[in-house]
C-alpha positions as CSV (number, residue, x, y, z in Angstrom):
1,M,-41.1,51.6,-6.3
2,S,-43.2,51.3,-3.2
3,L,-42.2,49.7,0.0
4,A,-44.9,47.1,-0.3
5,A,-43.7,46.2,-3.9
6,T,-40.2,46.0,-2.6
7,F,-41.0,43.8,0.3
8,G,-43.2,41.6,-1.9
9,G,-40.4,41.0,-4.3
10,F,-38.0,40.3,-1.5
11,L,-40.4,37.8,0.1
12,A,-40.6,35.9,-3.2
13,I,-36.8,35.8,-3.4
14,F,-36.5,34.9,0.3
15,T,-39.0,32.0,0.0
16,L,-37.0,30.5,-2.8
17,L,-33.8,30.9,-0.9
18,S,-35.1,29.7,2.4
19,A,-34.8,26.0,1.3
20,L,-31.2,26.2,0.3
21,P,-29.6,25.7,3.8
22,A,-31.8,22.6,4.4
23,Q,-30.8,21.3,1.0
24,A,-27.1,21.9,1.9
25,M,-27.5,20.0,5.2
26,D,-29.1,17.1,3.3
27,H,-26.1,17.1,1.0
28,A,-23.7,17.1,3.9
29,T,-25.4,14.2,5.7
30,G,-27.2,12.2,3.1
31,G,-24.6,10.4,1.1
32,T,-23.7,7.0,2.3
33,G,-21.6,6.0,-0.6
34,V,-17.8,6.3,0.0
35,A,-16.6,5.4,-3.5
36,D,-14.6,8.6,-3.8
37,L,-12.7,7.9,-0.6
38,D,-12.3,4.2,-1.4
39,E,-10.7,5.2,-4.8
40,L,-8.3,7.7,-3.0
41,I,-7.3,4.9,-0.6
42,A,-6.6,2.5,-3.5
43,I,-4.4,5.2,-5.2
44,A,-2.6,5.8,-1.9
45,R,-1.8,2.1,-1.6
46,Q,-0.2,2.1,-5.0
47,M,1.6,5.5,-5.0
48,N,2.4,6.6,-1.5
49,P,6.3,6.7,-1.0
50,E,6.0,5.7,2.7
51,L,4.3,2.5,1.7
52,A,6.8,1.8,-1.1
53,M,9.6,2.2,1.5
54,A,7.9,-0.1,3.9
55,A,7.5,-2.7,1.2
56,L,11.2,-2.5,0.3
57,E,12.0,-3.0,4.1
58,D,9.8,-6.1,4.1
59,D,11.8,-7.5,1.1
60,A,15.1,-6.7,2.8
61,V,14.2,-8.4,6.1
62,A,12.7,-11.3,4.3
63,A,15.8,-11.9,2.3
64,R,17.8,-12.1,5.6
65,V,15.7,-15.0,6.8
66,A,17.0,-17.3,4.0
67,G,20.6,-17.0,5.3
68,A,19.9,-16.8,9.0
69,D,20.6,-20.4,9.8
70,T,23.3,-21.1,7.2
71,L,26.7,-22.3,8.3
72,P,29.4,-19.7,8.4
73,D,31.9,-19.5,5.5
74,P,34.5,-22.3,5.5
75,T,38.2,-21.4,5.8
76,L,40.8,-22.6,3.3
77,V,44.2,-23.2,5.1
78,W,47.5,-23.9,3.5
79,Q,50.4,-24.9,5.8
80,A,54.0,-25.6,4.9
81,M,55.9,-27.8,7.4
82,D,59.4,-29.3,7.8
83,I,61.0,-26.7,5.6
84,P,64.8,-27.3,5.3
85,R,67.4,-24.6,5.6
86,S,69.8,-23.9,2.8
87,D,73.4,-24.3,3.7
88,A,74.6,-21.8,1.1
89,T,72.2,-18.9,1.9
90,G,70.8,-19.8,5.3
91,L,67.3,-19.1,3.8
92,P,64.5,-21.6,3.7
93,A,64.8,-24.0,0.8
94,R,61.9,-24.9,-1.4
95,L,62.3,-28.7,-1.2
96,P,62.0,-31.1,0.5
97,R,59.1,-30.0,2.6
98,T,55.6,-31.1,3.7
99,D,52.5,-29.0,2.5
100,K,49.1,-29.3,4.0
101,L,45.9,-28.0,2.3
102,F,42.7,-28.4,4.2
103,V,39.2,-26.8,4.7
104,R,38.0,-25.8,8.1
105,Q,34.3,-25.5,8.9
106,Q,32.7,-24.2,12.1
107,V,29.5,-26.0,13.0
108,P,27.2,-24.4,15.7
109,L,25.4,-27.0,17.8
110,W,22.6,-27.3,20.3
111,G,20.0,-25.6,18.1
112,K,21.8,-22.3,17.8
113,R,21.1,-22.1,14.1
114,D,17.4,-22.7,14.6
115,L,17.3,-19.9,17.1
116,K,19.0,-17.5,14.7
117,R,16.4,-18.5,12.1
118,E,13.6,-18.0,14.6
119,M,14.9,-14.5,15.4
120,A,15.1,-13.6,11.7
121,E,11.6,-14.9,11.0
122,A,10.3,-12.9,14.0
123,D,12.0,-9.8,12.6
124,S,10.5,-10.5,9.2
125,R,7.0,-10.8,10.6
126,K,7.5,-7.6,12.6
127,A,8.6,-5.8,9.3
128,V,5.4,-7.0,7.6
129,I,3.3,-5.8,10.5
130,L,5.0,-2.4,10.6
131,H,4.2,-2.2,6.9
132,R,0.6,-2.7,7.7
133,L,0.9,-0.1,10.5
134,V,2.3,2.5,8.0
135,E,-0.7,1.7,5.8
136,I,-3.3,2.1,8.5
137,E,-1.8,5.3,9.7
138,L,-1.7,6.6,6.1
139,I,-5.3,5.7,5.6
140,A,-6.3,7.4,8.9
141,R,-4.6,10.6,7.8
142,L,-6.2,10.4,4.4
143,K,-9.7,9.9,6.0
144,T,-9.1,13.1,8.1
145,A,-7.9,15.1,5.2
146,Y,-10.9,14.0,3.2
147,A,-13.2,15.0,6.1
148,D,-11.6,18.4,6.2
149,Y,-12.1,18.7,2.5
150,H,-15.7,17.8,2.9
151,Q,-16.3,20.3,5.7
152,A,-14.7,23.1,3.8
153,H,-16.7,22.2,0.7
154,Q,-20.0,22.2,2.7
155,A,-19.0,25.5,4.5
156,M,-18.6,27.1,1.1
157,D,-22.0,25.9,0.1
158,I,-23.5,27.4,3.2
159,D,-21.7,30.8,2.6
160,R,-22.8,30.8,-1.0
161,D,-26.4,30.1,0.1
162,L,-26.3,33.0,2.6
163,L,-24.8,35.6,0.2
164,P,-28.0,36.0,-1.9
165,R,-30.0,36.3,1.3
166,L,-27.7,39.1,2.5
167,D,-28.0,40.7,-1.0
168,S,-31.7,40.7,-0.6
169,I,-31.5,42.1,2.9
170,A,-29.1,44.8,1.7
171,K,-31.5,45.7,-1.1
172,L,-34.4,45.9,1.3
173,A,-32.4,48.1,3.7
174,R,-31.4,50.4,0.9
175,A,-35.1,50.6,-0.3
176,R,-36.3,51.4,3.2
177,Y,-33.6,54.1,3.5
178,M,-34.5,55.7,0.2
179,Q,-38.2,55.8,1.1
180,G,-37.4,57.4,4.5
181,V,-38.4,54.5,6.7
182,G,-35.0,53.2,7.4
183,R,-31.6,54.5,8.6
184,Q,-28.5,54.7,6.5
185,Q,-26.6,52.6,9.2
186,E,-28.9,49.7,8.3
187,A,-27.9,49.9,4.5
188,T,-24.3,50.2,5.3
189,G,-24.5,47.4,8.0
190,A,-25.9,45.0,5.5
191,E,-23.1,45.8,3.0
192,I,-20.5,45.2,5.7
193,E,-22.0,42.0,6.8
194,R,-22.1,40.8,3.2
195,T,-18.5,41.8,2.7
196,Q,-17.4,39.9,5.8
197,L,-19.3,36.8,4.7
198,A,-17.6,37.1,1.3
199,A,-14.2,37.3,3.2
200,E,-15.1,34.2,5.2
201,L,-16.0,32.4,2.0
202,A,-12.6,33.3,0.5
203,A,-10.8,31.9,3.8
204,V,-12.9,28.7,3.6
205,E,-11.8,28.4,0.0
206,V,-8.1,28.5,1.1
207,T,-8.8,25.8,3.7
208,R,-10.4,23.7,1.1
209,H,-7.4,24.2,-1.2
210,K,-5.0,23.2,1.6
211,A,-7.0,20.0,2.4
212,R,-6.8,19.1,-1.4
213,I,-3.0,19.6,-1.2
214,R,-2.8,17.4,1.8
215,I,-4.9,14.7,0.1
216,N,-2.6,14.7,-3.0
217,G,0.5,14.6,-0.8
218,L,-0.8,11.5,0.8
219,L,-1.5,10.0,-2.6
220,G,2.1,10.9,-3.8
221,R,0.9,13.0,-6.6
222,A,1.0,16.7,-7.7
223,P,-0.6,19.2,-5.3
224,E,-3.0,20.6,-7.9
225,T,-4.3,17.2,-9.1
226,P,-8.1,17.4,-9.1
227,V,-10.1,15.7,-6.2
228,A,-13.8,14.9,-6.3
229,E,-15.7,18.2,-6.1
230,T,-18.7,16.6,-4.3
231,P,-17.1,14.8,-1.3
232,R,-19.3,12.6,0.9
233,L,-19.1,11.8,4.6
234,R,-18.6,8.2,5.5
235,P,-21.4,6.7,7.5
236,V,-20.6,6.4,11.2
237,P,-21.7,3.1,12.8
238,A,-24.5,3.8,15.4
239,D,-23.9,0.5,17.3
240,L,-20.2,0.9,18.4
241,D,-19.4,-0.9,21.7
242,L,-16.3,0.1,23.7
243,A,-15.7,-3.3,25.1
244,A,-16.0,-5.0,21.6
245,L,-13.7,-2.3,20.1
246,T,-11.1,-2.9,22.7
247,E,-11.1,-6.6,22.1
248,T,-10.7,-6.0,18.5
249,A,-7.9,-3.6,19.0
250,L,-6.0,-6.0,21.3
251,R,-6.4,-8.8,18.7
252,R,-5.4,-7.0,15.5
253,N,-3.8,-3.6,16.3
254,P,-0.5,-3.6,14.3
255,Q,1.5,-1.9,17.1
256,L,0.7,-4.8,19.5
257,L,1.3,-7.4,16.8
258,A,4.7,-5.9,16.1
259,E,5.5,-5.9,19.8
260,D,4.5,-9.6,20.0
261,A,6.9,-10.3,17.1
262,G,9.6,-8.3,18.9
263,I,9.0,-10.4,22.1
264,Q,9.5,-13.7,20.2
265,A,12.7,-12.4,18.7
266,A,14.0,-11.2,22.1
267,Q,13.1,-14.5,23.7
268,A,14.9,-16.4,20.9
269,G,17.9,-14.1,21.5
270,Q,17.9,-14.8,25.2
271,E,17.9,-18.5,24.6
272,L,20.7,-18.1,22.1
273,A,22.8,-16.2,24.6
274,E,22.2,-18.8,27.3
275,K,23.4,-21.5,24.9
276,G,26.7,-19.6,24.6
277,W,27.9,-21.8,27.5
278,Y,27.7,-24.8,25.2
279,P,30.7,-25.4,22.9
280,D,30.6,-25.5,19.1
281,L,32.4,-27.9,16.8
282,G,35.1,-27.3,14.2
283,V,35.8,-29.8,11.4
284,S,38.9,-29.7,9.2
285,L,39.6,-32.0,6.2
286,G,42.7,-31.8,4.0
287,V,45.4,-33.5,2.0
288,V,49.1,-33.8,2.7
289,K,51.9,-33.3,0.1
290,A,55.3,-34.4,1.1
291,N,58.5,-34.2,-1.1
292,G,56.5,-33.0,-4.1
293,R,53.9,-35.8,-4.0
294,F,50.5,-36.3,-2.4
295,D,50.8,-39.1,0.1
296,G,48.0,-38.8,2.5
297,Y,45.0,-37.1,4.1
298,E,44.3,-35.3,7.3
299,A,41.2,-34.8,9.5
300,M,40.8,-32.7,12.6
301,L,38.0,-31.9,15.1
302,E,38.0,-28.8,17.2
303,V,35.9,-27.8,20.1
304,N,35.9,-24.2,21.5
305,I,36.0,-23.9,25.3
306,P,33.6,-21.2,26.7
307,L,35.8,-20.1,29.5
308,Q,35.0,-16.4,29.4
309,G,32.3,-16.4,32.1
310,G,32.1,-12.6,32.3
311,L,31.4,-12.3,28.6
312,R,28.7,-15.0,28.7
313,E,27.1,-13.5,31.7
314,A,27.1,-10.0,30.1
315,E,25.6,-11.4,26.9
316,I,22.8,-13.3,28.9
317,G,22.1,-10.3,31.1
318,Q,21.7,-8.0,28.0
319,A,19.4,-10.5,26.3
320,K,17.3,-10.9,29.4
321,A,17.0,-7.1,29.7
322,E,16.0,-6.8,26.0
323,S,13.4,-9.5,26.5
324,G,12.0,-7.8,29.6
325,K,12.0,-4.4,27.8
326,A,10.1,-5.8,24.9
327,R,7.4,-7.3,27.2
328,T,7.1,-4.0,29.2
329,R,6.9,-2.0,26.0
330,R,4.1,-4.2,24.9
331,R,2.2,-3.7,28.2
332,L,2.6,0.0,27.8
333,Q,1.4,0.0,24.2
334,E,-1.6,-2.0,25.3
335,L,-2.4,0.5,28.0
336,A,-1.9,3.5,25.7
337,I,-4.1,2.0,22.9
338,G,-6.9,1.2,25.4
339,N,-6.8,4.8,26.7
340,A,-6.7,6.3,23.3
341,L,-9.5,4.1,22.1
342,A,-11.7,5.0,25.1
343,E,-11.0,8.7,24.5
344,A,-11.9,8.5,20.8
345,Y,-15.1,6.5,21.6
346,W,-16.5,9.0,24.1
347,S,-15.5,11.9,21.9
348,L,-17.3,10.3,19.0
349,R,-20.4,9.9,21.3
350,A,-20.2,13.5,22.4
351,A,-19.9,14.7,18.7
352,R,-22.9,12.6,17.8
353,N,-25.0,14.0,20.6
354,T,-23.9,17.5,19.6
355,E,-24.9,16.8,16.0
356,R,-28.3,15.5,17.1
357,L,-29.0,18.6,19.3
358,I,-28.0,21.0,16.6
359,S,-29.9,19.3,13.8
360,E,-33.1,18.7,15.9
361,T,-33.2,21.9,18.0
362,A,-30.6,24.6,17.4
363,L,-30.6,24.7,13.6
364,P,-34.5,24.7,13.2
365,Q,-34.7,27.4,15.9
366,A,-32.2,29.5,14.2
367,Q,-33.9,29.1,10.9
368,I,-37.2,30.2,12.4
369,G,-35.5,33.1,14.1
370,F,-33.9,34.3,11.0
371,D,-37.2,34.0,9.0
372,S,-39.1,35.9,11.6
373,A,-36.5,38.6,12.0
374,V,-36.5,39.2,8.2
375,R,-40.3,39.3,7.9
376,A,-40.6,41.6,11.0
377,Y,-38.0,43.9,9.5
378,G,-39.7,43.9,6.1
379,V,-43.0,45.2,7.5
380,G,-41.2,47.7,9.8
381,K,-41.8,45.9,13.1
382,G,-38.3,44.8,13.8
383,E,-34.8,46.1,14.1
384,F,-32.1,45.6,11.5
385,I,-29.7,44.5,14.2
386,M,-32.1,41.6,15.0
387,V,-31.8,40.5,11.3
388,L,-28.0,40.4,11.4
389,S,-27.9,38.6,14.7
390,A,-30.3,36.0,13.4
391,E,-28.4,35.5,10.3
392,Q,-25.1,35.1,12.2
393,Q,-26.8,32.6,14.6
394,L,-28.1,30.6,11.6
395,R,-24.7,30.4,10.0
396,R,-23.1,29.6,13.4
397,S,-25.5,26.7,13.8
398,Q,-24.8,25.3,10.3
399,I,-21.1,25.6,10.8
400,D,-21.3,24.0,14.2
401,L,-23.2,21.1,12.7
402,L,-20.5,20.6,10.1
403,K,-17.8,20.7,12.8
404,A,-19.7,18.0,14.8
405,Q,-19.9,15.9,11.7
406,L,-16.1,16.5,11.1
407,D,-15.3,15.5,14.7
408,Q,-17.2,12.3,14.2
409,Q,-15.2,11.5,11.1
410,M,-11.9,12.2,12.8
411,Q,-12.7,10.1,15.9
412,L,-14.0,7.3,13.6
413,A,-10.7,7.4,11.7
414,E,-8.8,7.2,15.0
415,I,-10.9,4.3,16.3
416,E,-10.4,2.4,13.0
417,K,-6.6,3.1,13.2
418,L,-6.5,1.8,16.8
419,A,-8.6,-1.2,15.9
420,G,-6.3,-2.2,13.1
421,G,-8.6,-1.5,10.1
422,D,-12.1,-0.5,9.0
423,L,-15.0,-1.5,11.3
């Protein structure tokens, strides 16, 4: 076979293959539907064990609300009085004596029961909000794992597209060497480069497999359960505004809402501690049995006397400290969320700019450079090392584009987590 015929066949193969990377990039960026991810999120909401535990915690806390303001259990009291002494034995005689049987009930006053119920209701709201927080964090992890899965899937497509190209280059290098116009190092170099790319493809396959295991773990199902083989990136909103995102986060971030509920509970606890200075009432009602017959009734009122000033002051001081700690923690959370949101926002913008530069400049130039290097080498006007360098630059540009897209997905997931839900 002549060199011209070999090169002509190679150019035909190369022309056919040259469109594949562009198609791969279109596949990586063109899908706007997120049905696959939406289905995974729906499964996670139903099957994830963490969410199930949070739901049970909701039920447990809600059950405590119903009994938060109930009266304490009454006390049944039996009292034997006027017991005579037996002359024969010196022991107490059974009769005659007076028996009293009455029920004693403690009644908290001054709105203490209302404050206890308010504390329980605030704790219940906090549990519901924390359930929502677990759900949002789970969805954010699922979005990140899904983006990893997508990136690995697309990286495999890139490597699979490049492998036939390297095969063609290796065939051309061998043909040149056999016809005496090339060097053996070129043929072996092409084989080495192809082997390295195949090894990278195998490594990416492992990464993809791990991402699938992560996804299934978040869904609460077996590691090898199939996941959509054609994942799609979620569209990233182009008109995000940091001030609007911050306002949204301050309004609906579950951590802040949970802290607000905690502040309400702590405030009610402080008021309850301060009302410890006010006495409570005890009511007793009963019957009197004298000489074997019921002959009257008895009623009694009791008022406790809060004389233990040190105890009351300690309880009030603790409650005030808890209330102040809750407010301080809320301010710290607000500051941390604002900083994290700003960081994710600017990281998203940087990743978007990187994607634009790569897709508009670096990737087209790398494609042109690779095409030129192959053509020059095919007609004996270029060096083989230039072909390999151009091929590596092309793949690096394609992978960098995927990384920029993945970074945007990760930052978008972080922003949505901080904002309290999808944008």
